[in-house]
C-alpha positions in Angstrom: 50.4 -40.4 -27.0 50.5 -42.9 -24.3 51.1 -42.0 -20.7 54.3 -42.3 -18.6 53.8 -45.8 -17.1 54.4 -44.7 -13.7 51.4 -42.0 -14.2 48.0 -43.0 -13.0 44.9 -42.3 -15.1 42.7 -39.9 -13.0 39.3 -41.1 -12.1 35.8 -39.4 -12.9 35.5 -38.9 -9.3 38.8 -37.1 -8.9 37.6 -34.7 -11.5 34.5 -33.9 -9.7 36.2 -33.3 -6.4 38.3 -31.0 -8.2 35.6 -29.3 -9.9 33.5 -28.9 -6.7 36.9 -27.5 -4.8 36.6 -23.8 -3.6 39.9 -23.3 -5.9 38.0 -24.0 -9.1 35.1 -21.9 -7.6 37.6 -19.0 -7.4 39.0 -19.8 -10.6 35.7 -19.5 -12.4 34.8 -16.4 -10.6 38.1 -14.7 -11.6 37.5 -15.9 -15.7 33.8 -14.9 -15.8 34.8 -11.0 -13.8 37.3 -10.3 -16.9 35.7 -12.3 -20.1 32.0 -11.4 -19.6 32.4 -7.5 -19.2 35.0 -7.4 -22.0 32.8 -9.3 -24.4 30.0 -7.3 -23.6 32.1 -4.3 -24.4 33.5 -5.7 -27.5 30.2 -6.7 -28.9 28.5 -3.1 -28.0 31.5 -1.7 -29.7 31.2 -4.2 -33.0 27.5 -3.5 -33.0 28.0 0.3 -32.8 30.4 0.2 -36.0 27.9 -1.9 -38.0 25.1 0.4 -36.9 26.8 3.5 -37.9 28.0 1.8 -41.0 24.5 1.0 -42.0 22.3 4.2 -40.6 25.0 6.8 -40.8 27.0 6.9 -43.9 27.3 10.3 -44.0 29.4 10.3 -40.7 31.3 7.4 -41.3 32.4 9.0 -44.8 33.8 12.0 -42.9 36.9 12.7 -44.3 40.0 12.5 -41.7 42.9 13.1 -44.0 43.5 12.5 -47.7 41.1 9.5 -48.7 41.0 8.4 -44.8 37.4 8.3 -43.6 36.4 7.9 -40.1 34.6 4.4 -41.3 38.3 3.2 -42.3 39.5 4.3 -39.0 36.9 3.0 -36.9 37.3 -0.5 -38.8 40.8 -0.6 -38.2 39.8 0.5 -34.5 38.0 -2.8 -34.7 41.5 -5.1 -35.4 43.5 -3.0 -32.7 40.6 -3.6 -30.1 41.0 -7.2 -30.5 44.8 -6.8 -30.4 44.6 -4.9 -27.1 42.0 -7.3 -25.6 44.3 -10.1 -26.3 47.2 -8.6 -24.4 45.0 -7.6 -21.6 43.5 -11.3 -21.4 47.0 -12.5 -21.5 48.1 -10.4 -18.6 44.9 -11.0 -16.7 45.7 -14.8 -16.9 49.0 -14.6 -16.2 48.7 -12.8 -13.0 45.1 -13.8 -11.6 44.1 -17.1 -13.1 47.3 -19.3 -14.3 48.8 -19.7 -10.5 45.6 -21.3 -9.5 45.2 -23.5 -12.7 48.7 -24.5 -12.0 48.4 -25.3 -8.9 45.0 -27.4 -9.5 46.8 -29.1 -12.3 49.7 -30.0 -10.0 46.8 -31.5 -7.2 45.4 -33.2 -9.9 48.8 -34.8 -11.0 49.4 -35.9 -7.5 45.8 -37.2 -7.0 45.2 -34.9 -3.9 41.6 -34.8 -5.2 41.2 -38.5 -4.9 38.6 -39.7 -2.5 40.2 -40.8 0.8 43.2 -38.8 -0.1 42.8 -36.7 3.0 41.9 -33.7 0.7 44.0 -31.7 2.9 42.9 -28.0 3.0 44.8 -25.7 0.5 46.5 -23.8 3.2 48.6 -27.0 4.1 50.5 -27.0 0.8 51.4 -23.4 1.3 49.5 -22.0 -1.4 46.7 -19.5 -1.2 43.8 -18.9 -3.8 43.3 -15.2 -2.5 44.7 -12.6 -4.4 
C-alpha cells in the first residue's frame, strides 16, 4: 500500500527522537508494570499445574463431582486465566497506554519529532502523559 501523496515519510531521526522522548519512556514503564508481573504470575500458575500433574497425581485425580476431577478443573482454569488476563490487558491498554501511544502517533504523523521542529514541550499540545 502506498502512502497518500501529501504524506511525507518519517526519517530515522524522527523515530529516534520519539524513542528518546519522555512520553515513550512513560509508555514503556506503564506497559512493563503490567506485563512483567502478569507474565510471571501466569507462568508460575502454569508451572504449578505442570508440577502438580507430574508429582501429585493422587491430588489431581481427586474427584470433585461425577467424573470431573481436580486436574480437569485446574486445566480448564488455565484457559479461563488466559481469557481473564486478556480482558485485564485490554482494559489496562485502553486506560493507561493507548492514550499516550495515540498521541505519539499523531505527533509522529505531524512530524513534531523532526529535528528543528521546535520539539515543543508536550504541555504545549494541551496533553498530559501523567495519569
